[in-house]
N, C-alpha and C positions, 0 to 999 in steps of 0.2 A: 162022608162029610169032610174028612181030612183032605181028600183029594180036591174038593171044591175050595176049601180054604187055601190050599197050596196053589191052585190055579189063580185064585184071586190075588194072593200075595205076589206071584210072579207077574201078573198083569199090572199091579200097582208099582212094582219095581221097574218094569219096562216103561211105564208112564213117567215115573220119576226120572229115569235115565234120559228119556226123550226131553223132558223139561230142562234138565241140567245141560244137556247138549245144546238145546236151543238157546238157553241163557248164555252159555259160553260163546256161541256163535254171535249173539247180539253184542256181547261185550267186545269181542274181537273186531266185529264190524265197526263199532263205535270208535275203537282205538285206531283202526285203519283210517276211518273218516277224519278223525282229529289230526292224524299225521298228514293226511293229504291236504287238509286245510292249512296246516302249518307250513307245508311245503309251498303251497300257493302263495301264502303271505310272504315267505322268504324270497320267492321268485319275484314277486312284485316289488319288494324292498330292494332287491339286487338290481332290478331294472331301473328303479328310481335313482339309486346311487350311481349306476353307470351313466345315466343322463346327467346327473350333477357333476360327475367327473369330467364329462365331455365339455360342459359349460365352463368349468374351471380351467380346463386346458386351453380353451379358446381365449378366455380372459387372460391367462398367463401369457399366451402368444401375443395378444394385443399389448399387454404391458411391456413385454420384452421389446416389441417394436417401438413402443413409445419411449422406452428407456434408451434405445439406440438413437432415436431421433433427438433426444435431449442432449446428446453429445455433439450436435451440430450447431454452429452459431446461428445459421439461418432459422432453424426451427425455434430456438430459444427467443430470437428476436420476434418471430411471428407470434408466439404465445404472449410475449410481453406487450406487444402492440394490441392484439385482439382482446386479451382477457384482462389486462391491467391498464389499458389506455396509456401506455408509455410512449414517449416520442424519442426520436434520435437526438443527437447532440446539437445539431444545427437546425432542428425543425421547430416549428411553432404549432402548439396544439390549437385545434379549432373545435369548439363545442357548440352544438345547435340546441337551443333551448326552445321547447315547444310553446311556452307561454308567450314569448315575444312574437312568434309567428301568428298566434291567434289574435294578439293585440293589433298587429299591423293590418289584418284583414278587416277589422271593424271600422 
């Protein structure tokens, strides 16, 4: 009978060892999966940041070109005329009012 109990005890110990090894495997697999997902997130974030950096570099280049243009008299005059409706020293401003056009048509 002692031999049967000893075999049973050995069998239970082997089963317990298998369960522990399986549990450790599952925990390790979960940890690796979590790390792989974190790596994926960081890679996606890195790519997004690289894209943002490129956009900002292009914007910086555009602004540098705009700044260089602002040092020329011709460009400043062009902006003043187009955006602020300014006229030259000896020029007369002309404004077209839409309401007057529609009254003349009637």
